[in-house]
N, C-alpha and C positions, 0 to 999 in steps of 0.2 A: 724622485726617490726611483734608485736605480733597482732593475728585473733581479732576479736570481741567474746567472747562466743557463741555466735549466730551465727556462721558465719553456713554455709549449702554451700556445692560446687556445687549443685545440681538449685540454685536461682541463676537464671541471667537472665539477657536481654531476652526477650522470643518477635518474630513479633506477631505482632494481629490477631487474629482470622481468618483463609485459606489463608495466604499468604504463607506456605508453602505448599500450597497445588495448587497453580500455578504451571504451568507446566511453563518454563525459555522460550522465543525463540531462535529457532537453523533459523540460517541465512542458503544461499544455500552455498553447498562447494566450496571453493575457491583455495583446494590445494592435489592435490592425491600427493602420497609418488614415487619418482625415474624419477618425471614428471616437468621440470625445469620450464615451461610455459605452464599451458595446458588451451584448450580453455572452460572457463568459460561462461554455458550457463547453469547456476541453479540460477541468481539472478536477472532475469528481467534487467539489465542495458546495457544503450544503448552501442550499439559495435561500433557504430561511434565514442567514448568516450564523448565529448563536444565542446562545444563553442570556439573556436579560440580564441574571444573578454571575452571571459569569461575564461579561462587561465589567457590571460594579464591584466583586469582587479585585481582576482587574486596575482597574480605575485605582481602590484602594490600595493596593498593594505600593503608586508610585511615590508614597509617604517613603517607605523604607530603602528605595533603590540605592544606596551611598552601602546596601548592607550586605554579605554575603545570601544565599538560599541556605535554604536546609536543604542538603548534598544528601543528605536520608528520604527528602521528600515526604516526610512524617505524618502530618496532616493528610496528605493525599493518600499515603498508604494505607493508614487507617480506613480512611472514607472505600480505597476501592476493593477491599479485605471485605469492609462490611457491605459495599454496594454485592458485593457477587459470592457473597459467603468464602472467602477464599482465607488460607494462612499467611499474616502480615511479611513473613520473612521469607515468606517464597513467592515474594512478588520483588523484580529489579523494574528502574524508572531510567528511562531514555528521551536526547531528545529528536525524538519521534520514535517511528518505528525502526528505522534507518538507523537512527543507530547502535539499538538496540541487533540488526543485524548483523553491525559491524562489529558489535562486542565477543557477538557467537560463531562470526567467521576466524575473528581474530582469536582466542581463546580455544576454537577445535581443530580449525586444519593450517595445515604446514606443507610444506611441497612436497610433492611424492599422493600424497591425498586425494582426496576425491570429492565433489559433489555433486548431486543429483538435483534438477530440477525441471518442470515442466516445460516442454516445446514455449509454452506462450504464457512465464511464469514473470512476476514482477522484475524491473529491469536491475533493482536496486539488487538479486541474488548473483547476476553478474558481475557485479562493480565488486562487490563486498566477496567473494569466491576468489573471484582472480587478484587482489588486490592482495590478499595468503598465502599467494604464489602451488593453489587448488586446482585441478585439472576439474572442470563446468561440463557436466553430462546431461545432456536435453532428451529426455523421456516423448516422445510423440505421445500429441492430443489430436488425433480422430475424430472428425467435428466438432472440434475445439471442444471437449468435454478429457478429465485427466483418466487416465487408465492407472489403476494401478496394477496391474501385472505387467506395462510398459513401463515403469518405475521399478522395478522389481529385477524386470531383466538386465538393470545397468549396476547394481547393487555387487559390489565386487567384496575383498579385503580391506581394501584404502580405501571405501564410501565410509566418508566420517557423519555427514551431514545430507538430507533429504528437505530441499526447500518445499512449501506446499501452502498459496495461498486459499483460503475454502470461506468465500467466493474468491474466483477468481481475479483480476487485474492484467492485462484490458477484455478476458471475453464474456465475462460473467456470470461464468457457467458455476455450479460446483457439487459437488462427493455427498452422497447420505455418510451419515456414520458408520454405516454397518462396515459400506469400502474405506474410513477412514480406519476400524479398528482391525480390517483384513492388512490394511497395509503396515499398520503395528508389528502386529503378528508374527510378519514375514520378513521382519526387518531383524539382522541382527542385534544382540543388544546392547554395542559399542556404538551406532549408529545413531545420532539424534533426530528425531519428527519434531520440525519446527514448524507448526501452524501458522500461519499467517495468516489474523480474524481484523482484517481491516477493514473489510465489511459484514460483517457476521450478521449484526441489527440489524441488516435488510433481507436479512435468506429467513422468512415465515413458513419452510413446507413444515409439518411437523420432523422429518426426518433428519433433518437437520440442526446437529450440535458442531458449538467452536470448539468441541477440543477438551475444556477447561477437564470436564471428569474425569478421562483420559490422562489427562497429564498428572493428574490429583494418583493417580494409582501406579504411575508407570514410571520407570527410574532415566524414562532416555525421550522424554518431550515437553516440548516447550509450548503455547501458546499466545501469541502476542497480539494486542489491542494498540488502540490509538483512540485520539480525542480527536483526532485530523474529521472526521467524518460526521459522525449521526451527530456528533457538541458541536462541529464547525469551529474548529480553534488550529486550523489549520497554520495559521502565519504562528502559533507560539509554540507547535513542534513539541507536543508531550505525546509519548507514547511508555508500555506498559508490558511486561512477560512474567507469564507467572510458570514457574517446572522448580522439579525439583530443589529442595534445600543445597546438594550439592553442586547442582550450576549454577545455580544462584551466586553462591561463592564465589567459583571461578569467574562469572561476569563480574562480580564487584569489584575483584581485584585488580583490575583495569579499567575497569569505569572512570572516565573524569569525577574532578572530584563535585562540581557543581554543574554540572550537566544539563539541567530541569532550569531556566531561572525561575525568581520569584517571582514576576508578575504569570507566569502561566501556570506555575504551581496552584495559585490565588481562583487563576480564572477555570482553572480543571476541577478542581474543587467548587465551584459553585457551578459549574455544570452538570457534575453529580448529582445537586441534591433542586435541579430542574427536574422532574418528572414531566411537566407538563409541556414543554419543549422538544421533549424525548418523539412524545405521541403525538405532537406537531408535526416532528419530519417524517417520521412513522407514517403520518395521514396524508401527506405529501404524494409518497410514496406509493399506497393503496389505491390512488383519486389518479397520480399522473401515468406512473412504470406502466398499464395497461393499456390506458389514452396513448402515449406517443406509441406504442406496439404498435397498437389499431392503426394509425392514422400515418405513418411507417410504411405498412402495408399497404395498404389501396394506393401509395406514390410508386408499388411493384420493388420495394426495397425488403431487403431479406434481415428480420431481425432476432438475434441469440437470445433464447431467453433467458432471461438476469435475472439475477438473487442478490442487484447491485443496485446503487444510487445512481447506474445509466446504461445507460445501453448500447451493444455494441451492432452497426450493420451495415450489413454488405453490399453495396453498386455492382449489378448486375455488370458481368464483363460484355468486354465489346462496344460498349453503351457508356452513359457516364460516366466518367472513372470515378473513386474516390477522392483525388488529390483536384481533378475540376472543383466537384459538390465542396469539397474544404475552401477555397479558395474563394468561390462564386458568393457565398455565406458568407464570411468573410467580409466580402462586398457587401455586406445586407447588413453588417453589423455583431451577424453572428459565429461565434466563437468554438468549432469542435477541435477532437484532436484528431487528426493523421494517427495511426499505428503503422505505417509500412518498419518501423525500427523493429519493431517484433513478427515481422513478416506477415503482416498480412496489409499489403500494399492493397487491395479492392475491400477495406473498411473503415470505418469513422468510429470512436467513440463519444456517444452523447451523454453529457450529465442529464438528469433527471431536471428542469426549473422548474419556474414558479408558474402560473397560468399564462401567462403576456407572455412568460418566455417560449412556451411552448408553444404554444400558437405564432410566432412570431416564426418559431423554426421550419413549424408545419407550409406556412405559409412559403418562406425563401424556397424552402425547396421545394414545392410544387411550381415554383414559375422553374428552379434551378431543369428542374426532369420536366418540360413540358417544353 
């Protein structure tokens, strides 16, 4: 076949402006050479696994793999609404919270707009904002804590979204609800406040609230949640959001038709029915989060107070570095998360594990620090 006379090999499809400037998301390490089954404390997964009821429901769903899933997530929608006392028509479900973030950015951002996130906010917010060709602004987090006034100082007439994880990832810090309310009161009513509650269940202080009560009465608040952390269904990618009906309507118009697969819906439904597994997970945090904090402090390491299922650990400047520690731990078969991509090169993020995991971590770190 002959090529047209105007053929130019340099003319080819190219992504729209800004796409190639986006750094792709890189998850926590799962493998290390020479270690068959490493202790994976790098991805904030539930180290207990998942509910037996969720596994059974997932297995049972294999009988209907030839059928399309319920695109409306009807049974799961009803169960989430009943569990959290929510209006089912104000819920949307996604392939993890990340897909819900993508839907929000696609529906509410365009070139010339801007969105605000905090300095150490979850990397997904950067990706979806820049993919929508909007400007991303960063509000400083002094002492690794969100400051409402720093967010408000960056709001202008083209601000459309404020992304806020509470508790935060990778910091583990959190804002009390009165500060969330203060932020909301000061935002223009046409600015969406997205409250990412991926770790909400692990925050036990009475001053903490996930924001659902605010979303119920406000016209510009979206609360997102996930089945990945507390319920241990990270492999299945099930997230949901609660928002005013008109926002849900906009998101539903661009949501992929069958975005949450049937086995995932079934497993999430089973997980909601297993309160005993939830209690076991929270008991694990209550026992081992303070123990790890104390042990790490005894090694001369600084732990950021955490309201999550992980701890952010700072290594002393000019001595043993976080990068060296990450490599040393990997050589001992313990995988943790370096967070240099967040601008936190002196820190490691460490998931709270089972007793054997936690003791192995401390033993290896003690050898490293010595």
